[in-house]
C-alpha positions in Angstrom: -7.0 -3.6 -32.8 -5.4 -3.3 -29.4 -6.0 -0.3 -27.1 -3.4 -1.5 -24.7 -1.2 1.2 -23.2 2.5 0.9 -22.6 1.9 0.3 -18.9 -0.2 -2.7 -19.6 2.5 -4.6 -21.4 4.5 -7.3 -19.5 6.6 -5.6 -16.8 3.9 -3.0 -16.2 4.8 -0.4 -13.6 2.3 -1.4 -10.9 1.4 -4.8 -9.3 -2.0 -6.2 -10.0 -4.8 -6.5 -7.4 -3.8 -10.0 -6.2 -0.2 -9.0 -5.8 -1.2 -5.8 -3.9 -3.2 -8.0 -1.4 -0.2 -10.2 -0.9 2.0 -7.2 0.0 -0.6 -5.8 2.3 -0.7 -9.1 4.1 3.0 -9.0 4.5 2.8 -5.5 6.0 0.2 -6.7 8.5 2.4 -9.7 9.5 5.4 -7.4 10.1 3.3 -5.3 12.5 2.1 -8.6 14.1 5.7 -9.7 14.5 6.7 -6.5 16.2 3.7 -6.7 18.5 4.5 -10.3 19.5 8.1 -9.4 20.1 7.1 -6.7 22.5 4.7 -9.1 24.3 7.5 -11.8 24.6 9.9 -9.1 25.9 7.4 -8.1 28.6 6.7 -11.6 29.8 8.8 -13.3 32.5 11.6 -14.1 33.0 12.2 -10.6 31.6 15.4 -11.0 29.6 17.3 -7.8 28.8 16.7 -6.4 25.4 20.1 -4.7 25.6 22.4 -7.5 26.5 20.5 -10.7 25.5 19.7 -12.1 22.1 16.1 -12.1 20.9 16.3 -15.9 20.8 16.5 -16.0 24.6 12.8 -14.9 24.6 12.0 -18.4 23.3 13.3 -20.0 26.5 11.1 -20.0 29.6 7.5 -20.5 30.5 6.3 -18.2 27.8 8.9 -19.1 25.3 6.2 -20.4 22.9 5.3 -16.7 22.1 8.7 -16.1 20.6 8.7 -19.5 18.9 5.4 -18.6 17.2 6.9 -15.3 16.2 9.8 -17.0 14.5 7.2 -18.8 12.4 5.5 -15.5 11.7 8.8 -14.1 10.5 9.3 -17.1 8.2 5.8 -16.8 6.8 5.9 -13.0 6.1 9.3 -13.3 4.5 8.2 -16.2 2.3 5.0 -14.4 1.2 7.1 -11.3 0.5 9.4 -13.2 -1.8 6.5 -15.0 -3.6 4.8 -11.6 -4.2 7.9 -10.0 -5.4 8.6 -12.8 -7.8 5.1 -12.5 -9.2 5.8 -8.8 -9.9 9.1 -9.5 -11.5 8.4 -12.7 -13.4 6.7 -11.1 -16.5 10.1 -10.2 -18.0 13.4 -12.0 -18.3 15.1 -8.8 -17.1 12.9 -8.7 -14.0 13.5 -12.3 -13.1 17.3 -11.9 -13.5 17.1 -8.8 -11.3 15.5 -10.5 -8.3 17.1 -14.0 -8.6 20.1 -13.4 -6.4 18.3 -11.3 -3.8 15.4 -13.7 -3.5 17.8 -16.6 -3.0 19.6 -14.9 -0.2 16.4 -13.6 1.4 15.1 -17.1 1.1 17.9 -18.2 3.4 16.6 -15.6 5.9 13.0 -17.0 5.5 13.9 -20.6 5.9 16.2 -19.7 8.8 13.3 -18.3 10.7 11.4 -21.6 10.6 14.6 -23.5 11.7 15.1 -21.1 14.6 11.6 -22.1 15.8 12.4 -25.8 15.4 15.8 -25.7 17.1 15.5 -23.5 20.2 18.5 -21.8 21.8 19.8 -22.8 25.2 18.9 -21.4 28.6 21.3 -18.5 29.2 24.5 -19.4 31.2 24.2 -23.1 30.4 26.4 -25.3 28.2 25.7 -25.3 24.5 23.5 -28.3 23.4 23.2 -29.8 20.0 20.0 -27.9 19.2 21.6 -24.7 20.6 24.6 -25.1 18.3 22.3 -25.6 15.3 20.4 -22.5 16.4 23.5 -20.4 16.5 24.7 -21.5 13.0 21.2 -21.0 11.5 21.0 -17.6 13.0 24.3 -16.5 11.5 23.3 -17.9 8.1 19.9 -16.3 8.3 21.3 -12.9 9.2 23.8 -13.1 6.4 21.0 -14.0 4.0 18.9 -11.1 5.2 21.6 -8.5 4.8 22.8 -9.7 1.4 19.3 -10.3 0.2 17.8 -6.9 0.8 21.0 -5.3 -0.6 21.0 -7.4 -3.8 17.3 -6.7 -4.3 17.5 -3.0 -3.8 20.6 -2.7 -6.0 18.5 -4.0 -8.9 15.3 -2.1 -8.4 15.9 -0.1 -11.5 15.2 -3.2 -13.6 11.7 -3.4 -12.2 9.4 -0.6 -13.3 7.2 -1.0 -10.2 10.2 -0.3 -7.9 12.4 1.9 -10.0 11.4 5.1 -8.1 11.7 3.3 -4.7 15.4 2.7 -5.1 16.2 6.2 -3.9 15.2 5.2 -0.4 15.3 1.4 -0.5 19.0 1.2 -1.4 20.3 3.5 1.3 18.2 1.6 3.8 19.7 -1.7 2.5 23.2 -0.2 3.1 22.1 0.5 6.7 21.1 -3.1 7.0 24.5 -4.3 5.8 26.3 -1.9 8.2 24.2 -3.2 11.2 25.0 -6.8 10.2 28.7 -6.0 10.1 28.4 -4.3 13.5 26.5 -7.3 15.0 29.0 -9.8 13.5 32.0 -7.7 14.4 30.9 -7.1 17.9 30.4 -10.8 18.5 33.7 -11.9 17.2 36.1 -9.0 17.4 34.9 -7.3 20.6 33.2 -10.0 22.7 33.1 -7.9 25.9 31.2 -5.2 24.0 28.8 -7.8 22.6 28.1 -9.0 26.1 27.0 -5.5 27.0 25.0 -4.4 24.0 24.7 -7.6 21.8 20.9 -7.7 22.3 20.5 -4.1 21.1 22.7 -4.5 18.0 20.9 -7.7 17.1 17.5 -6.1 17.4 18.6 -3.0 15.4 19.7 -5.3 12.6 16.5 -7.4 12.7 14.4 -4.3 12.8 16.2 -2.8 9.8 15.5 -5.9 7.7 11.9 -6.0 8.7 11.5 -2.3 8.2 12.9 -2.7 4.7 10.4 -5.5 3.9 7.6 -3.4 5.5 8.3 -0.3 3.4 8.6 -2.1 0.1 5.4 -4.0 0.9 3.5 -0.8 1.7 4.9 0.8 -1.4 3.8 -2.0 -3.7 0.7 -2.9 -1.7 -0.9 0.5 -2.1 0.2 1.1 -5.7 -2.5 1.4 -8.3 -3.6 -2.0 -9.7 -2.9 -3.0 -13.3 -5.8 -3.3 -15.6 -6.4 -6.9 -16.6 -5.4 -7.7 -20.2 -9.0 -8.6 -21.0 -10.1 -5.1 -20.1 -7.5 -3.4 -22.3 -7.9 -5.3 -25.5 -10.7 -4.7 -28.0 
């Protein structure tokens, strides 16, 4: 006879212990990313955080710090997607709910690695082939990040472990999309404005995506662990 409770069936409301550890690691890596970003900003040649893109931090004598940080962003985003997929994979409904969001956020993750591999150009110099690739990859990665978090949050009700989180995760995802539109619009529609505050709008967008990932990771990383099936069947 089974003594399994409803919460121990496939699609149980909480992640298991291994999944919790993955989400906690993601949260730590988000904090590491923020710290390295601050360090890179403080090192010479002291690019402006208001007017210049974050990618400019990867150019100069200490540019390797930002290059490493791009890799950190790619790793934390990939780990987040893998952990989320582990939580959702137990039911067909869960897998369907995260499929689109993980695909788009996967573009964001892969984009971070490519940004490290193809650095931007030194400011005020002609665009090189690797600089052109960097710009295209950045645009695609930002699009993937915005659409990815929105698509995931929009389907949280299909995941018992995240159903209650939708009340704050979805509004934050809307903020992410708005900031992406502002960043994109400023660059194409109002170039003189982008020249003045483009670095700020970009950092607000990047920060909103990472904040969303951080909060979801903390929410799941500190959720109670699921009992193992062996421990709930007699």
